[in-house]
N, CA, C and O atoms as CSV, one atom per row, in Angstrom:
chain,resi,resn,atom,element,x,y,z
A,1,MET,N,N,0.998,152.124,-326.214
A,1,MET,CA,C,0.744,151.752,-324.840
A,1,MET,C,C,0.869,153.020,-323.980
A,1,MET,O,O,1.759,153.844,-324.195
A,2,LYS,N,N,-0.021,153.156,-323.024
A,2,LYS,CA,C,0.071,154.266,-322.081
A,2,LYS,C,C,1.298,154.058,-321.192
A,2,LYS,O,O,1.699,152.927,-320.919
A,3,ALA,N,N,1.884,155.172,-320.748
A,3,ALA,CA,C,3.059,155.116,-319.892
A,3,ALA,C,C,2.975,156.206,-318.835
A,3,ALA,O,O,2.322,157.232,-319.030
A,4,TYR,N,N,3.643,155.970,-317.717
A,4,TYR,CA,C,3.795,157.002,-316.699
A,4,TYR,C,C,5.240,157.002,-316.226
A,4,TYR,O,O,5.932,155.986,-316.295
A,5,THR,N,N,5.676,158.144,-315.750
A,5,THR,CA,C,7.062,158.329,-315.320
A,5,THR,C,C,7.130,158.477,-313.806
A,5,THR,O,O,6.335,159.197,-313.202
A,6,VAL,N,N,8.096,157.783,-313.203
A,6,VAL,CA,C,8.377,157.908,-311.775
A,6,VAL,C,C,9.890,157.930,-311.593
A,6,VAL,O,O,10.636,157.486,-312.466
A,7,HIS,N,N,10.327,158.442,-310.470
A,7,HIS,CA,C,11.758,158.450,-310.173
A,7,HIS,C,C,12.221,157.061,-309.764
A,7,HIS,O,O,11.430,156.232,-309.315
A,8,GLN,N,N,13.499,156.826,-309.925
A,8,GLN,CA,C,14.109,155.651,-309.337
A,8,GLN,C,C,14.284,155.945,-307.847
A,8,GLN,O,O,14.523,157.102,-307.503
A,9,PRO,N,N,14.185,155.008,-306.979
A,9,PRO,CA,C,14.115,153.571,-307.234
A,9,PRO,C,C,12.691,153.040,-307.338
A,9,PRO,O,O,12.484,151.826,-307.352
A,10,TYR,N,N,11.698,153.943,-307.412
A,10,TYR,CA,C,10.305,153.505,-307.407
A,10,TYR,C,C,9.893,152.791,-308.690
A,10,TYR,O,O,9.054,151.891,-308.658
A,11,ALA,N,N,10.482,153.190,-309.823
A,11,ALA,CA,C,10.192,152.485,-311.075
A,11,ALA,C,C,10.668,151.043,-310.964
A,11,ALA,O,O,9.949,150.107,-311.314
A,12,TRP,N,N,11.878,150.883,-310.476
A,12,TRP,CA,C,12.440,149.548,-310.307
A,12,TRP,C,C,11.615,148.726,-309.317
A,12,TRP,O,O,11.341,147.552,-309.566
A,13,ALA,N,N,11.219,149.331,-308.201
A,13,ALA,CA,C,10.424,148.612,-307.206
A,13,ALA,C,C,9.100,148.145,-307.784
A,13,ALA,O,O,8.584,147.097,-307.394
A,14,THR,N,N,8.545,148.918,-308.714
A,14,THR,CA,C,7.279,148.541,-309.353
A,14,THR,C,C,7.457,147.329,-310.250
A,14,THR,O,O,6.695,146.368,-310.144
A,15,VAL,N,N,8.452,147.355,-311.135
A,15,VAL,CA,C,8.574,146.281,-312.129
A,15,VAL,C,C,9.126,144.983,-311.557
A,15,VAL,O,O,9.010,143.936,-312.196
A,16,ILE,N,N,9.734,145.025,-310.354
A,16,ILE,CA,C,10.153,143.753,-309.748
A,16,ILE,C,C,9.104,143.223,-308.774
A,16,ILE,O,O,9.276,142.151,-308.193
A,17,GLY,N,N,8.008,143.982,-308.597
A,17,GLY,CA,C,6.904,143.475,-307.805
A,17,GLY,C,C,6.920,143.829,-306.330
A,17,GLY,O,O,6.164,143.245,-305.554
A,18,LEU,N,N,7.766,144.774,-305.918
A,18,LEU,CA,C,7.776,145.190,-304.516
A,18,LEU,C,C,6.736,146.256,-304.230
A,18,LEU,O,O,6.250,146.364,-303.104
A,19,LYS,N,N,6.391,147.040,-305.231
A,19,LYS,CA,C,5.469,148.168,-305.071
A,19,LYS,C,C,4.128,147.767,-305.683
A,19,LYS,O,O,4.022,147.587,-306.896
A,20,HIS,N,N,3.117,147.631,-304.846
A,20,HIS,CA,C,1.807,147.165,-305.309
A,20,HIS,C,C,0.811,148.283,-305.548
A,20,HIS,O,O,-0.281,148.046,-306.065
A,21,TYR,N,N,1.178,149.495,-305.177
A,21,TYR,CA,C,0.309,150.656,-305.356
A,21,TYR,C,C,1.145,151.842,-305.827
A,21,TYR,O,O,2.238,152.081,-305.315
A,22,GLU,N,N,0.631,152.570,-306.790
A,22,GLU,CA,C,1.221,153.852,-307.182
A,22,GLU,C,C,0.289,154.911,-306.634
A,22,GLU,O,O,-0.879,154.968,-307.019
A,23,THR,N,N,0.790,155.753,-305.738
A,23,THR,CA,C,-0.069,156.753,-305.115
A,23,THR,C,C,0.069,158.087,-305.834
A,23,THR,O,O,1.171,158.547,-306.133
A,24,ARG,N,N,-1.078,158.692,-306.099
A,24,ARG,CA,C,-1.129,159.959,-306.819
A,24,ARG,C,C,-2.225,160.846,-306.233
A,24,ARG,O,O,-3.066,160.395,-305.454
A,25,THR,N,N,-2.193,162.123,-306.630
A,25,THR,CA,C,-3.216,163.057,-306.152
A,25,THR,C,C,-4.519,162.910,-306.920
A,25,THR,O,O,-5.571,163.356,-306.462
A,26,ARG,N,N,-4.448,162.283,-308.093
A,26,ARG,CA,C,-5.649,162.117,-308.928
A,26,ARG,C,C,-5.928,160.653,-309.200
A,26,ARG,O,O,-5.021,159.824,-309.264
A,27,ARG,N,N,-7.198,160.360,-309.356
A,27,ARG,CA,C,-7.580,158.996,-309.719
A,27,ARG,C,C,-7.304,158.797,-311.203
A,27,ARG,O,O,-7.127,159.770,-311.936
A,28,THR,N,N,-7.264,157.545,-311.654
A,28,THR,CA,C,-7.127,157.240,-313.065
A,28,THR,C,C,-8.197,156.238,-313.466
A,28,THR,O,O,-8.571,155.365,-312.683
A,29,ASN,N,N,-8.682,156.371,-314.685
A,29,ASN,CA,C,-9.628,155.400,-315.248
A,29,ASN,C,C,-8.913,154.402,-316.143
A,29,ASN,O,O,-9.539,153.492,-316.686
A,30,ILE,N,N,-7.613,154.567,-316.298
A,30,ILE,CA,C,-6.839,153.664,-317.151
A,30,ILE,C,C,-6.710,152.314,-316.455
A,30,ILE,O,O,-6.403,152.239,-315.265
A,31,ARG,N,N,-6.951,151.244,-317.222
A,31,ARG,CA,C,-6.810,149.875,-316.732
A,31,ARG,C,C,-6.030,149.095,-317.782
A,31,ARG,O,O,-6.021,149.443,-318.963
A,32,GLY,N,N,-5.380,148.038,-317.328
A,32,GLY,CA,C,-4.617,147.200,-318.239
A,32,GLY,C,C,-3.126,147.484,-318.146
A,32,GLY,O,O,-2.670,148.198,-317.253
A,33,ARG,N,N,-2.375,146.913,-319.081
A,33,ARG,CA,C,-0.916,146.991,-319.073
A,33,ARG,C,C,-0.443,148.371,-319.500
A,33,ARG,O,O,-0.886,148.916,-320.510
A,34,VAL,N,N,0.468,148.923,-318.706
A,34,VAL,CA,C,1.060,150.235,-318.986
A,34,VAL,C,C,2.571,150.128,-318.814
A,34,VAL,O,O,3.069,149.247,-318.113
A,35,ALA,N,N,3.288,151.036,-319.463
A,35,ALA,CA,C,4.746,151.079,-319.359
A,35,ALA,C,C,5.156,151.903,-318.139
A,35,ALA,O,O,4.516,152.898,-317.799
A,36,VAL,N,N,6.232,151.468,-317.491
A,36,VAL,CA,C,6.781,152.181,-316.335
A,36,VAL,C,C,8.107,152.804,-316.774
A,36,VAL,O,O,9.060,152.102,-317.110
A,37,HIS,N,N,8.143,154.130,-316.763
A,37,HIS,CA,C,9.316,154.876,-317.208
A,37,HIS,C,C,10.047,155.458,-316.005
A,37,HIS,O,O,9.435,156.075,-315.133
A,38,ALA,N,N,11.357,155.257,-315.969
A,38,ALA,CA,C,12.192,155.836,-314.909
A,38,ALA,C,C,12.663,157.206,-315.373
A,38,ALA,O,O,13.274,157.338,-316.434
A,39,ALA,N,N,12.376,158.219,-314.574
A,39,ALA,CA,C,12.756,159.586,-314.923
A,39,ALA,C,C,14.263,159.693,-315.136
A,39,ALA,O,O,15.049,158.951,-314.545
A,40,LYS,N,N,14.639,160.628,-315.989
A,40,LYS,CA,C,16.059,160.837,-316.271
A,40,LYS,C,C,16.768,161.472,-315.083
A,40,LYS,O,O,17.940,161.202,-314.824
A,41,LYS,N,N,16.042,162.317,-314.370
A,41,LYS,CA,C,16.617,162.994,-313.210
A,41,LYS,C,C,16.877,161.974,-312.108
A,41,LYS,O,O,15.999,161.189,-311.750
A,42,ILE,N,N,18.079,161.998,-311.586
A,42,ILE,CA,C,18.420,161.112,-310.482
A,42,ILE,C,C,17.940,161.790,-309.207
A,42,ILE,O,O,18.503,162.794,-308.770
A,43,ASP,N,N,16.895,161.227,-308.622
A,43,ASP,CA,C,16.249,161.862,-307.474
A,43,ASP,C,C,16.787,161.347,-306.149
A,43,ASP,O,O,17.248,162.128,-305.316
A,44,LYS,N,N,16.729,160.046,-305.955
A,44,LYS,CA,C,17.081,159.510,-304.646
A,44,LYS,C,C,18.114,158.406,-304.739
A,44,LYS,O,O,19.060,158.387,-303.951
A,45,GLY,N,N,17.966,157.507,-305.657
A,45,GLY,CA,C,18.963,156.466,-305.849
A,45,GLY,C,C,18.821,155.266,-304.938
A,45,GLY,O,O,17.965,155.217,-304.055
A,46,ASP,N,N,19.689,154.299,-305.182
A,46,ASP,CA,C,19.615,153.017,-304.501
A,46,ASP,C,C,19.912,153.085,-303.009
A,46,ASP,O,O,19.365,152.293,-302.241
A,47,ARG,N,N,20.767,154.013,-302.579
A,47,ARG,CA,C,21.074,154.101,-301.151
A,47,ARG,C,C,19.809,154.382,-300.353
A,47,ARG,O,O,19.589,153.780,-299.302
A,48,VAL,N,N,18.982,155.290,-300.845
A,48,VAL,CA,C,17.718,155.586,-300.174
A,48,VAL,C,C,16.811,154.363,-300.210
A,48,VAL,O,O,16.112,154.076,-299.239
A,49,TYR,N,N,16.823,153.647,-301.323
A,49,TYR,CA,C,15.997,152.453,-301.435
A,49,TYR,C,C,16.427,151.411,-300.411
A,49,TYR,O,O,15.580,150.777,-299.781
A,50,MET,N,N,17.730,151.227,-300.238
A,50,MET,CA,C,18.224,150.298,-299.218
A,50,MET,C,C,17.738,150.744,-297.847
A,50,MET,O,O,17.337,149.916,-297.029
A,51,ASP,N,N,17.773,152.048,-297.590
A,51,ASP,CA,C,17.307,152.564,-296.308
A,51,ASP,C,C,15.818,152.281,-296.113
A,51,ASP,O,O,15.393,151.919,-295.016
A,52,ILE,N,N,15.021,152.447,-297.181
A,52,ILE,CA,C,13.580,152.175,-297.119
A,52,ILE,C,C,13.344,150.708,-296.766
A,52,ILE,O,O,12.565,150.393,-295.867
A,53,LEU,N,N,14.026,149.816,-297.484
A,53,LEU,CA,C,13.844,148.388,-297.235
A,53,LEU,C,C,14.295,148.019,-295.823
A,53,LEU,O,O,13.631,147.239,-295.141
A,54,SER,N,N,15.400,148.570,-295.395
A,54,SER,CA,C,15.892,148.271,-294.051
A,54,SER,C,C,14.924,148.777,-292.992
A,54,SER,O,O,14.655,148.085,-292.011
A,55,ALA,N,N,14.402,149.983,-293.189
A,55,ALA,CA,C,13.450,150.553,-292.229
A,55,ALA,C,C,12.185,149.715,-292.161
A,55,ALA,O,O,11.524,149.664,-291.123
A,56,ALA,N,N,11.848,149.062,-293.254
A,56,ALA,CA,C,10.646,148.236,-293.295
A,56,ALA,C,C,10.916,146.829,-292.772
A,56,ALA,O,O,10.039,145.967,-292.826
A,57,GLY,N,N,12.120,146.592,-292.270
A,57,GLY,CA,C,12.443,145.275,-291.729
A,57,GLY,C,C,12.758,144.256,-292.795
A,57,GLY,O,O,12.588,143.058,-292.570
A,58,ALA,N,N,13.209,144.697,-293.939
A,58,ALA,CA,C,13.483,143.790,-295.053
A,58,ALA,C,C,14.972,143.826,-295.406
A,58,ALA,O,O,15.324,143.941,-296.580
A,59,GLU,N,N,15.850,143.730,-294.399
A,59,GLU,CA,C,17.284,143.823,-294.639
A,59,GLU,C,C,17.782,142.762,-295.619
A,59,GLU,O,O,18.591,143.053,-296.499
A,60,GLU,N,N,17.295,141.534,-295.463
A,60,GLU,CA,C,17.736,140.468,-296.365
A,60,GLU,C,C,17.280,140.752,-297.791
A,60,GLU,O,O,18.038,140.554,-298.741
A,61,LEU,N,N,16.043,141.216,-297.938
A,61,LEU,CA,C,15.540,141.577,-299.257
A,61,LEU,C,C,16.362,142.730,-299.834
A,61,LEU,O,O,16.676,142.746,-301.024
A,62,ALA,N,N,16.703,143.687,-298.980
A,62,ALA,CA,C,17.522,144.816,-299.432
A,62,ALA,C,C,18.859,144.313,-299.951
A,62,ALA,O,O,19.342,144.769,-300.987
A,63,TYR,N,N,19.445,143.384,-299.238
A,63,TYR,CA,C,20.742,142.852,-299.645
A,63,TYR,C,C,20.665,142.166,-301.008
A,63,TYR,O,O,21.545,142.357,-301.848
A,64,HIS,N,N,19.627,141.375,-301.231
A,64,HIS,CA,C,19.504,140.620,-302.477
A,64,HIS,C,C,18.906,141.426,-303.625
A,64,HIS,O,O,19.302,141.245,-304.776
A,65,ALA,N,N,17.957,142.312,-303.326
A,65,ALA,CA,C,17.213,142.978,-304.393
A,65,ALA,C,C,17.844,144.265,-304.879
A,65,ALA,O,O,17.660,144.631,-306.040
A,66,CYS,N,N,18.576,144.961,-304.038
A,66,CYS,CA,C,19.092,146.263,-304.416
A,66,CYS,C,C,20.368,146.113,-305.229
A,66,CYS,O,O,21.237,145.309,-304.891
A,67,ARG,N,N,20.476,146.879,-306.286
A,67,ARG,CA,C,21.655,146.839,-307.126
A,67,ARG,C,C,22.144,148.253,-307.366
A,67,ARG,O,O,21.421,149.222,-307.133
A,68,LYS,N,N,23.350,148.361,-307.823
A,68,LYS,CA,C,23.906,149.691,-308.061
A,68,LYS,C,C,23.179,150.359,-309.215
A,68,LYS,O,O,22.721,149.699,-310.148
A,69,SER,N,N,23.081,151.680,-309.138
A,69,SER,CA,C,22.441,152.441,-310.202
A,69,SER,C,C,23.290,152.375,-311.467
A,69,SER,O,O,24.517,152.461,-311.416
A,70,HIS,N,N,22.630,152.224,-312.575
A,70,HIS,CA,C,23.284,152.254,-313.875
A,70,HIS,C,C,22.655,153.380,-314.667
A,70,HIS,O,O,21.439,153.560,-314.613
A,71,PRO,N,N,23.454,154.149,-315.408
A,71,PRO,CA,C,22.894,155.281,-316.161
A,71,PRO,C,C,21.747,154.882,-317.089
A,71,PRO,O,O,20.831,155.674,-317.308
A,72,GLU,N,N,21.785,153.660,-317.640
A,72,GLU,CA,C,20.734,153.248,-318.574
A,72,GLU,C,C,19.394,153.001,-317.886
A,72,GLU,O,O,18.379,152.842,-318.564
A,73,GLU,N,N,19.369,152.968,-316.564
A,73,GLU,CA,C,18.121,152.766,-315.836
A,73,GLU,C,C,17.394,154.076,-315.559
A,73,GLU,O,O,16.372,154.091,-314.873
A,74,TYR,N,N,17.917,155.162,-316.086
A,74,TYR,CA,C,17.299,156.482,-315.955
A,74,TYR,C,C,16.961,156.977,-317.351
A,74,TYR,O,O,17.733,156.773,-318.288
A,75,GLY,N,N,15.807,157.628,-317.496
A,75,GLY,CA,C,15.391,158.081,-318.823
A,75,GLY,C,C,15.072,156.908,-319.727
A,75,GLY,O,O,15.398,156.917,-320.914
A,76,ALA,N,N,14.425,155.887,-319.150
A,76,ALA,CA,C,14.141,154.669,-319.909
A,76,ALA,C,C,12.901,153.977,-319.362
A,76,ALA,O,O,12.555,154.117,-318.189
A,77,VAL,N,N,12.241,153.226,-320.240
A,77,VAL,CA,C,11.144,152.358,-319.808
A,77,VAL,C,C,11.806,151.090,-319.273
A,77,VAL,O,O,12.557,150.425,-319.986
A,78,VAL,N,N,11.523,150.763,-318.017
A,78,VAL,CA,C,12.178,149.632,-317.364
A,78,VAL,C,C,11.309,148.381,-317.308
A,78,VAL,O,O,11.788,147.306,-316.945
A,79,GLY,N,N,10.027,148.518,-317.667
A,79,GLY,CA,C,9.137,147.368,-317.662
A,79,GLY,C,C,7.693,147.804,-317.779
A,79,GLY,O,O,7.396,148.947,-318.127
A,80,THR,N,N,6.795,146.869,-317.481
A,80,THR,CA,C,5.361,147.147,-317.552
A,80,THR,C,C,4.673,146.591,-316.306
A,80,THR,O,O,5.232,145.781,-315.567
A,81,VAL,N,N,3.446,147.053,-316.102
A,81,VAL,CA,C,2.633,146.570,-314.993
A,81,VAL,C,C,1.171,146.749,-315.387
A,81,VAL,O,O,0.853,147.597,-316.221
A,82,GLU,N,N,0.293,145.967,-314.800
A,82,GLU,CA,C,-1.143,146.127,-315.048
A,82,GLU,C,C,-1.771,146.959,-313.943
A,82,GLU,O,O,-1.527,146.730,-312.758
A,83,ILE,N,N,-2.586,147.931,-314.347
A,83,ILE,CA,C,-3.395,148.678,-313.385
A,83,ILE,C,C,-4.757,148.007,-313.376
A,83,ILE,O,O,-5.438,147.955,-314.400
A,84,VAL,N,N,-5.156,147.491,-312.211
A,84,VAL,CA,C,-6.409,146.747,-312.134
A,84,VAL,C,C,-7.508,147.505,-311.404
A,84,VAL,O,O,-8.677,147.126,-311.475
A,85,ASP,N,N,-7.137,148.579,-310.698
A,85,ASP,CA,C,-8.135,149.348,-309.966
A,85,ASP,C,C,-7.500,150.658,-309.517
A,85,ASP,O,O,-6.286,150.840,-309.605
A,86,CYS,N,N,-8.335,151.557,-309.039
A,86,CYS,CA,C,-7.896,152.814,-308.457
A,86,CYS,C,C,-8.824,153.097,-307.287
A,86,CYS,O,O,-10.040,153.185,-307.453
A,87,VAL,N,N,-8.234,153.239,-306.094
A,87,VAL,CA,C,-9.051,153.403,-304.893
A,87,VAL,C,C,-8.511,154.548,-304.039
A,87,VAL,O,O,-7.324,154.868,-304.106
A,88,PRO,N,N,-9.378,155.163,-303.238
A,88,PRO,CA,C,-8.876,156.149,-302.275
A,88,PRO,C,C,-7.935,155.442,-301.297
A,88,PRO,O,O,-8.199,154.308,-300.897
A,89,VAL,N,N,-6.859,156.088,-300.916
A,89,VAL,CA,C,-5.894,155.438,-300.022
A,89,VAL,C,C,-6.536,155.023,-298.702
A,89,VAL,O,O,-6.093,154.061,-298.075
A,90,GLU,N,N,-7.560,155.729,-298.283
A,90,GLU,CA,C,-8.216,155.395,-297.021
A,90,GLU,C,C,-8.797,153.977,-297.033
A,90,GLU,O,O,-8.950,153.372,-295.971
A,91,LYS,N,N,-9.119,153.438,-298.207
A,91,LYS,CA,C,-9.715,152.101,-298.294
A,91,LYS,C,C,-8.698,150.975,-298.121
A,91,LYS,O,O,-9.081,149.832,-297.870
A,92,ILE,N,N,-7.410,151.284,-298.252
A,92,ILE,CA,C,-6.401,150.225,-298.172
A,92,ILE,C,C,-5.426,150.387,-297.014
A,92,ILE,O,O,-4.562,149.533,-296.814
A,93,MET,N,N,-5.548,151.451,-296.261
A,93,MET,CA,C,-4.580,151.746,-295.205
A,93,MET,C,C,-4.361,150.584,-294.240
A,93,MET,O,O,-3.236,150.356,-293.795
A,94,ASP,N,N,-5.413,149.852,-293.914
A,94,ASP,CA,C,-5.277,148.756,-292.947
A,94,ASP,C,C,-4.632,147.512,-293.548
A,94,ASP,O,O,-4.325,146.569,-292.819
A,95,LYS,N,N,-4.419,147.489,-294.873
A,95,LYS,CA,C,-3.834,146.334,-295.548
A,95,LYS,C,C,-2.349,146.523,-295.868
A,95,LYS,O,O,-1.696,145.588,-296.332
A,96,LEU,N,N,-1.815,147.709,-295.628
A,96,LEU,CA,C,-0.460,148.022,-296.063
A,96,LEU,C,C,0.618,147.485,-295.127
A,96,LEU,O,O,0.494,147.551,-293.904
A,97,THR,N,N,1.676,146.953,-295.729
A,97,THR,CA,C,2.840,146.525,-294.960
A,97,THR,C,C,3.738,147.739,-294.717
A,97,THR,O,O,3.586,148.759,-295.389
A,98,PRO,N,N,4.657,147.644,-293.779
A,98,PRO,CA,C,5.611,148.745,-293.594
A,98,PRO,C,C,6.401,149.060,-294.872
A,98,PRO,O,O,6.696,150.221,-295.154
A,99,LEU,N,N,6.737,148.027,-295.633
A,99,LEU,CA,C,7.456,148.251,-296.887
A,99,LEU,C,C,6.606,149.070,-297.851
A,99,LEU,O,O,7.090,150.032,-298.448
A,100,GLU,N,N,5.345,148.692,-298.003
A,100,GLU,CA,C,4.457,149.428,-298.918
A,100,GLU,C,C,4.268,150.870,-298.446
A,100,GLU,O,O,4.238,151.792,-299.261
A,101,MET,N,N,4.142,151.062,-297.156
A,101,MET,CA,C,4.012,152.428,-296.628
A,101,MET,C,C,5.240,153.265,-296.983
A,101,MET,O,O,5.127,154.457,-297.270
A,102,ALA,N,N,6.405,152.635,-296.963
A,102,ALA,CA,C,7.641,153.344,-297.274
A,102,ALA,C,C,7.770,153.664,-298.756
A,102,ALA,O,O,8.529,154.558,-299.130
A,103,LEU,N,N,7.041,152.949,-299.602
A,103,LEU,CA,C,7.160,153.124,-301.047
A,103,LEU,C,C,6.089,154.036,-301.650
A,103,LEU,O,O,6.007,154.142,-302.874
A,104,GLY,N,N,5.278,154.689,-300.840
A,104,GLY,CA,C,4.227,155.554,-301.384
A,104,GLY,C,C,3.860,156.659,-300.421
A,104,GLY,O,O,4.307,156.685,-299.274
A,105,ASP,N,N,3.033,157.576,-300.910
A,105,ASP,CA,C,2.517,158.674,-300.091
A,105,ASP,C,C,1.031,158.397,-299.866
A,105,ASP,O,O,0.206,158.602,-300.756
A,106,TYR,N,N,0.708,157.933,-298.670
A,106,TYR,CA,C,-0.653,157.532,-298.353
A,106,TYR,C,C,-1.391,158.593,-297.544
A,106,TYR,O,O,-2.207,158.273,-296.680
A,107,SER,N,N,-1.098,159.850,-297.831
A,107,SER,CA,C,-1.788,160.951,-297.162
A,107,SER,C,C,-3.270,160.920,-297.516
A,107,SER,O,O,-3.623,160.552,-298.637
A,108,PRO,N,N,-4.145,161.298,-296.585
A,108,PRO,CA,C,-5.581,161.325,-296.870
A,108,PRO,C,C,-5.890,162.191,-298.097
A,108,PRO,O,O,-5.280,163.236,-298.320
A,109,GLY,N,N,-6.859,161.714,-298.879
A,109,GLY,CA,C,-7.275,162.445,-300.073
A,109,GLY,C,C,-6.561,162.016,-301.341
A,109,GLY,O,O,-6.919,162.462,-302.431
A,110,ARG,N,N,-5.550,161.152,-301.216
A,110,ARG,CA,C,-4.820,160.668,-302.397
A,110,ARG,C,C,-5.461,159.380,-302.906
A,110,ARG,O,O,-6.362,158.827,-302.275
A,111,PHE,N,N,-4.982,158.914,-304.057
A,111,PHE,CA,C,-5.511,157.701,-304.676
A,111,PHE,C,C,-4.384,156.692,-304.890
A,111,PHE,O,O,-3.232,157.059,-305.123
A,112,ALA,N,N,-4.746,155.417,-304.807
A,112,ALA,CA,C,-3.793,154.325,-305.027
A,112,ALA,C,C,-4.202,153.559,-306.271
A,112,ALA,O,O,-5.298,153.003,-306.344
A,113,TRP,N,N,-3.306,153.539,-307.248
A,113,TRP,CA,C,-3.513,152.695,-308.422
A,113,TRP,C,C,-3.075,151.296,-308.005
A,113,TRP,O,O,-1.944,151.113,-307.556
A,114,VAL,N,N,-3.941,150.319,-308.146
A,114,VAL,CA,C,-3.642,148.944,-307.742
A,114,VAL,C,C,-2.886,148.265,-308.887
A,114,VAL,O,O,-3.393,148.152,-310.002
A,115,LEU,N,N,-1.657,147.814,-308.586
A,115,LEU,CA,C,-0.759,147.264,-309.601
A,115,LEU,C,C,-0.614,145.754,-309.440
A,115,LEU,O,O,-0.481,145.241,-308.329
A,116,GLU,N,N,-0.642,145.049,-310.585
A,116,GLU,CA,C,-0.453,143.594,-310.580
A,116,GLU,C,C,0.363,143.189,-311.801
A,116,GLU,O,O,0.507,143.956,-312.753
A,117,ASN,N,N,0.888,141.982,-311.757
A,117,ASN,CA,C,1.587,141.343,-312.870
A,117,ASN,C,C,2.709,142.198,-313.468
A,117,ASN,O,O,2.693,142.496,-314.663
A,118,PRO,N,N,3.681,142.590,-312.639
A,118,PRO,CA,C,4.790,143.385,-313.161
A,118,PRO,C,C,5.709,142.565,-314.064
A,118,PRO,O,O,5.869,141.358,-313.883
A,119,VAL,N,N,6.301,143.241,-315.028
A,119,VAL,CA,C,7.286,142.631,-315.918
A,119,VAL,C,C,8.477,143.590,-316.008
A,119,VAL,O,O,8.328,144.745,-316.405
A,120,MET,N,N,9.653,143.095,-315.635
A,120,MET,CA,C,10.869,143.896,-315.758
A,120,MET,C,C,11.569,143.516,-317.051
A,120,MET,O,O,11.784,142.333,-317.317
A,121,PHE,N,N,11.925,144.512,-317.858
A,121,PHE,CA,C,12.639,144.246,-319.101
A,121,PHE,C,C,14.069,143.804,-318.789
A,121,PHE,O,O,14.660,144.239,-317.800
A,122,ASN,N,N,14.618,142.937,-319.640
A,122,ASN,CA,C,16.017,142.530,-319.489
A,122,ASN,C,C,16.946,143.731,-319.608
A,122,ASN,O,O,17.925,143.850,-318.872
A,123,LEU,N,N,16.627,144.611,-320.537
A,123,LEU,CA,C,17.382,145.846,-320.727
A,123,LEU,C,C,16.409,147.011,-320.776
A,123,LEU,O,O,15.393,146.933,-321.465
A,124,PRO,N,N,16.700,148.093,-320.056
A,124,PRO,CA,C,15.836,149.276,-320.139
A,124,PRO,C,C,15.833,149.814,-321.581
A,124,PRO,O,O,16.827,149.700,-322.298
A,125,ILE,N,N,14.712,150.394,-321.983
A,125,ILE,CA,C,14.585,150.955,-323.331
A,125,ILE,C,C,14.554,152.473,-323.206
A,125,ILE,O,O,13.597,153.032,-322.670
A,126,PRO,N,N,15.603,153.150,-323.701
A,126,PRO,CA,C,15.642,154.615,-323.582
A,126,PRO,C,C,14.386,155.261,-324.158
A,126,PRO,O,O,13.913,154.876,-325.228
A,127,ALA,N,N,13.859,156.235,-323.445
A,127,ALA,CA,C,12.658,156.946,-323.884
A,127,ALA,C,C,12.593,158.273,-323.155
A,127,ALA,O,O,13.059,158.404,-322.023
A,128,ARG,N,N,12.014,159.242,-323.816
A,128,ARG,CA,C,11.808,160.535,-323.182
A,128,ARG,C,C,10.442,160.509,-322.505
A,128,ARG,O,O,9.421,160.344,-323.172
A,129,GLY,N,N,10.419,160.669,-321.210
A,129,GLY,CA,C,9.165,160.648,-320.467
A,129,GLY,C,C,8.584,162.038,-320.332
A,129,GLY,O,O,9.127,163.012,-320.854
A,130,GLN,N,N,7.483,162.114,-319.629
A,130,GLN,CA,C,6.855,163.399,-319.338
A,130,GLN,C,C,5.904,163.239,-318.167
A,130,GLN,O,O,5.610,162.123,-317.739
A,131,GLN,N,N,5.433,164.348,-317.661
A,131,GLN,CA,C,4.483,164.286,-316.561
A,131,GLN,C,C,3.127,163.829,-317.082
A,131,GLN,O,O,2.788,164.044,-318.246
A,132,GLY,N,N,2.364,163.201,-316.208
A,132,GLY,CA,C,1.043,162.710,-316.598
A,132,GLY,C,C,1.164,161.483,-317.491
A,132,GLY,O,O,2.246,160.925,-317.668
A,133,TRP,N,N,0.045,161.084,-318.041
A,133,TRP,CA,C,0.019,159.940,-318.955
A,133,TRP,C,C,0.563,160.353,-320.313
A,133,TRP,O,O,0.326,161.472,-320.768
A,134,TRP,N,N,1.288,159.456,-320.955
A,134,TRP,CA,C,1.800,159.702,-322.298
A,134,TRP,C,C,1.836,158.385,-323.053
A,134,TRP,O,O,1.766,157.315,-322.448
A,135,ASN,N,N,1.945,158.460,-324.359
A,135,ASN,CA,C,1.944,157.256,-325.194
A,135,ASN,C,C,3.360,156.828,-325.511
A,135,ASN,O,O,4.206,157.639,-325.886
A,136,TRP,N,N,3.603,155.526,-325.351
A,136,TRP,CA,C,4.911,154.939,-325.638
A,136,TRP,C,C,4.743,153.788,-326.613
A,136,TRP,O,O,3.877,152.931,-326.437
A,137,GLU,N,N,5.582,153.777,-327.646
A,137,GLU,CA,C,5.561,152.683,-328.596
A,137,GLU,C,C,6.810,151.840,-328.399
A,137,GLU,O,O,7.936,152.320,-328.531
A,138,GLU,N,N,6.584,150.575,-328.080
A,138,GLU,CA,C,7.718,149.669,-327.871
A,138,GLU,C,C,8.435,149.450,-329.190
A,138,GLU,O,O,7.793,149.149,-330.196
A,139,PRO,N,N,9.766,149.595,-329.205
A,139,PRO,CA,C,10.525,149.349,-330.445
A,139,PRO,C,C,10.351,147.898,-330.904
A,139,PRO,O,O,10.213,146.983,-330.092
A,140,LYS,N,N,10.361,147.721,-332.196
A,140,LYS,CA,C,10.199,146.347,-332.748
A,140,LYS,C,C,11.515,145.701,-333.032
A,140,LYS,O,O,11.557,144.561,-333.493
């Protein structure tokens, strides 16, 4: 299965269904189910995520959805999501909620991978990620 790596809390936001677009500088032709890997490097953490949700007017969601960081949620595949399309960010700007704006970089010239049907694993599966697309084999 194809996989991509993102920092927390964005990996978590993707697999629980809060993040509907992954914004990147390049378009992708990949479609279908892909693995979402949380980078090993602790970049921002849950406190920033709570701030993002609060700034987007989602204080109640922040209270219920945000959880403390656990070491196993870094350097691991945390779930999967389907990529159903890839569009220039300019085509979706008028459809974005404040929360979605806070969860991506919608600068002109970037691309949004359209994400649907997220699945969060009960337990993260440790894996070594990398930049760009990479292949991940789910343990049996």
